[in-house]
C-alpha positions as CSV (number, residue, x, y, z in Angstrom):
1,M,-16.1,24.2,25.8
2,S,-15.5,26.6,23.0
3,E,-14.2,25.0,19.8
4,L,-15.8,21.4,20.3
5,D,-18.9,22.4,22.4
6,D,-22.6,20.9,23.1
7,S,-24.2,24.0,20.7
8,T,-23.8,21.5,17.5
9,S,-26.1,18.7,17.4
10,V,-23.3,16.1,16.4
11,R,-23.3,12.9,17.8
12,V,-19.8,11.8,19.7
13,R,-19.9,8.1,19.1
14,R,-16.8,7.4,21.2
15,Y,-15.2,9.4,23.8
16,Y,-14.5,9.3,27.5
17,Q,-14.2,11.7,30.3
18,R,-11.0,11.7,32.5
19,T,-10.6,13.7,35.9
20,L,-7.0,14.4,36.7
21,S,-5.7,15.6,40.3
22,P,-2.9,18.6,40.5
23,G,0.2,17.3,38.7
24,E,-1.2,14.4,37.3
25,T,0.1,13.4,33.5
26,V,-2.1,13.5,30.7
27,F,0.3,11.9,28.3
28,D,4.1,12.1,28.3
29,E,6.9,12.8,25.6
30,G,6.9,9.7,23.5
31,D,3.6,8.6,24.1
32,P,1.4,7.5,21.0
33,G,-0.7,10.5,19.6
34,D,-4.1,8.5,19.3
35,Q,-6.4,11.3,21.2
36,L,-7.4,14.6,21.0
37,Y,-8.1,16.4,24.6
38,I,-10.8,19.1,25.3
39,I,-10.3,20.9,28.7
40,Q,-13.7,21.1,30.2
41,S,-12.6,22.6,33.3
42,G,-9.2,23.2,35.0
43,E,-5.8,24.2,33.1
44,V,-3.2,22.0,31.4
45,E,0.3,22.9,30.8
46,L,2.5,21.6,27.9
47,V,5.9,21.3,29.1
48,R,9.0,19.9,27.1
49,E,12.2,18.5,28.8
50,T,15.7,19.3,27.7
51,A,18.8,18.4,29.0
52,S,19.3,21.5,31.3
53,K,16.0,22.5,32.2
54,Q,11.7,22.4,32.0
55,R,10.0,24.7,29.6
56,V,6.5,25.4,29.6
57,V,5.6,26.0,26.4
58,A,1.7,26.6,26.4
59,R,-0.8,26.7,29.4
60,L,-4.7,25.9,28.2
61,G,-7.8,26.3,30.0
62,P,-11.7,25.5,29.5
63,G,-12.6,25.2,25.8
64,D,-9.0,24.7,24.7
65,F,-8.0,21.5,22.8
66,F,-4.5,20.0,22.6
67,G,-2.5,16.7,21.2
68,E,-4.5,17.4,17.9
69,L,-0.7,17.0,16.0
70,G,-0.8,13.7,17.2
71,V,-4.0,12.4,16.3
72,V,-4.0,14.2,12.5
73,L,-0.1,13.3,11.7
74,G,-0.1,10.0,13.7
75,E,3.0,11.0,15.5
76,R,4.1,10.5,19.1
77,R,4.0,13.2,21.5
78,N,6.4,15.8,21.3
79,A,6.1,17.5,25.0
80,R,4.4,16.3,28.1
81,A,1.0,17.2,29.3
82,V,0.5,18.0,33.1
83,A,-2.9,19.2,34.9
84,V,-2.2,22.2,36.7
85,N,-5.0,21.7,39.1
86,T,-8.2,19.6,39.2
87,T,-9.2,19.1,35.6
88,R,-11.6,17.6,33.7
89,V,-11.1,16.2,30.1
90,I,-12.6,14.6,27.0
91,A,-10.5,12.3,25.1
92,L,-11.6,11.9,21.3
93,D,-9.8,9.0,18.9
94,R,-9.1,9.9,15.5
95,E,-12.0,8.2,14.1
96,T,-14.6,10.1,16.0
97,L,-13.0,13.3,15.6
98,E,-13.4,12.5,12.0
99,A,-16.7,12.0,12.1
100,M,-17.5,15.0,14.1
101,C,-15.8,17.1,11.4
102,L,-17.8,15.5,8.4
103,E,-21.1,15.5,10.3
104,Q,-20.6,19.0,11.6
105,P,-18.0,21.1,9.2
106,V,-18.2,24.1,11.6
107,I,-16.3,22.1,14.2
108,A,-13.6,21.7,11.7
109,I,-13.6,25.0,11.1
110,R,-13.3,26.3,14.7
111,M,-10.3,24.0,14.7
112,I,-8.6,25.5,11.7
113,R,-9.2,29.2,13.3
114,V,-7.6,28.1,16.5
115,L,-4.7,26.4,15.1
116,V,-4.1,29.5,12.7
117,S,-4.3,31.7,16.0
118,R,-1.5,29.4,17.4
119,L,0.7,29.8,14.4
120,I,0.4,33.4,14.2
121,E,1.3,33.8,17.8
122,A,4.2,31.4,17.4
123,E,5.3,33.6,14.2
124,R,5.1,36.7,16.9
125,R,7.4,34.9,19.4
126,L,10.0,34.0,16.5
127,A,9.7,37.8,15.4
128,A,10.9,38.6,18.9
129,L,13.6,36.4,18.7
130,G,17.0,36.8,17.3
131,V,18.3,34.5,14.7
132,D,21.3,33.5,16.5
133,D,19.0,32.7,19.8
134,L,17.3,29.9,17.5
135,M,20.6,28.7,15.8
136,R,22.8,28.1,19.1
137,P,20.5,25.1,20.6
138,V,20.2,23.9,17.1
139,V,23.6,23.7,16.5
140,R,24.6,22.1,19.8
141,S,21.9,19.6,19.1
142,L,22.8,18.6,15.9
143,L,26.5,18.2,17.4
144,R,25.0,15.8,19.7
145,L,22.9,14.0,17.6
146,G,25.0,13.4,14.9
147,V,27.3,10.5,13.8
148,Q,30.8,10.9,12.6
149,G,31.4,9.5,8.7
150,E,33.7,9.6,6.3
151,A,32.1,12.9,4.4
152,G,31.4,14.4,7.9
153,L,28.7,14.5,10.2
154,R,25.4,12.9,9.8
155,I,22.3,13.5,11.5
156,E,19.3,11.4,10.7
157,S,17.1,12.6,13.4
158,K,13.7,14.0,12.6
159,L,12.9,17.6,13.3
160,A,11.0,16.4,16.2
161,A,13.8,15.0,17.8
162,I,16.3,18.0,16.8
163,A,13.7,20.4,18.4
164,E,13.2,18.5,21.5
165,A,17.0,18.2,22.1
166,A,17.5,22.0,21.5
167,G,14.2,23.0,23.6
168,L,12.7,24.5,20.8
169,S,9.8,24.3,19.3
170,M,9.3,22.8,15.5
171,L,8.7,25.8,14.2
172,E,11.6,27.8,15.9
173,A,14.0,24.4,15.2
174,H,12.7,24.6,11.6
175,R,13.5,28.3,11.3
176,A,17.1,27.9,12.7
177,L,17.9,24.8,10.4
178,H,16.9,27.0,7.4
179,Q,19.4,29.2,8.3
180,L,22.2,26.9,8.6
181,L,21.5,25.4,5.3
182,D,21.2,29.0,3.7
183,R,24.7,29.4,5.0
184,K,26.2,26.0,3.8
185,L,26.9,24.7,7.3
186,V,24.3,21.9,7.0
187,I,23.5,20.2,3.8
188,L,20.4,18.1,3.2
189,E,20.6,15.1,1.1
190,N,18.2,12.5,0.6
191,D,16.4,13.8,3.6
192,V,19.3,13.4,5.7
193,L,20.9,16.2,7.2
194,N,25.0,16.6,6.7
195,V,27.5,18.6,8.2
196,P,30.7,18.7,5.8
197,D,32.8,20.7,8.3
198,C,32.4,20.4,11.8
199,E,35.1,22.9,12.2
200,A,33.1,25.4,10.7
201,L,30.0,24.6,13.0
202,N,31.9,24.7,16.1
203,G,33.4,28.1,14.9
204,F,30.1,29.6,14.3
205,L,28.8,28.1,18.1
206,E,32.1,29.8,19.1
207,A,31.7,32.7,17.7
208,A,27.9,33.2,18.6
209,E,28.6,32.6,22.1
210,A,31.3,34.8,22.5
211,P,30.7,37.8,24.8
């Protein structure tokens, strides 16, 4: 392992090893995010399902960790983790991870470095995409998830659900939503998204998809 390896003298209180067969699922979308996984050998793909296709968002190998957002934030999984080949992982729960970071701050520093590098890579991918490429799937998601009311379309879904429906990462969906908010096509009121003019939003979608 690289990020959380045995070069530190930390005592791991509670963990378990798991050996996965090719194609076996580590966790699925919507599962509780109560453990972080470290790959000892083999490879794991993180996959998001959309209405039209399956999208591989990351492929990880020995030394990489995944599932950290669920452990830190306590949220459910927003992707499915699948073993590519015969893979061995270590699973740590939140209490164990926190204890390790307190006893050996170098572990927390290594994790932060990895997370920052992933964020930078995500930003680079975003820079390579046009804004409309992100906004189109988000608009379609909002139209599907919204409930019509007297004041327009009301979307109470969280960002994770919007991103999942759009087949995008949360960072990509967040960027697209900001563009829609800036253009006043979507309004945020009391932590709920509202579309005051569905015709305008549909018009944007039609214009963006026009050849």
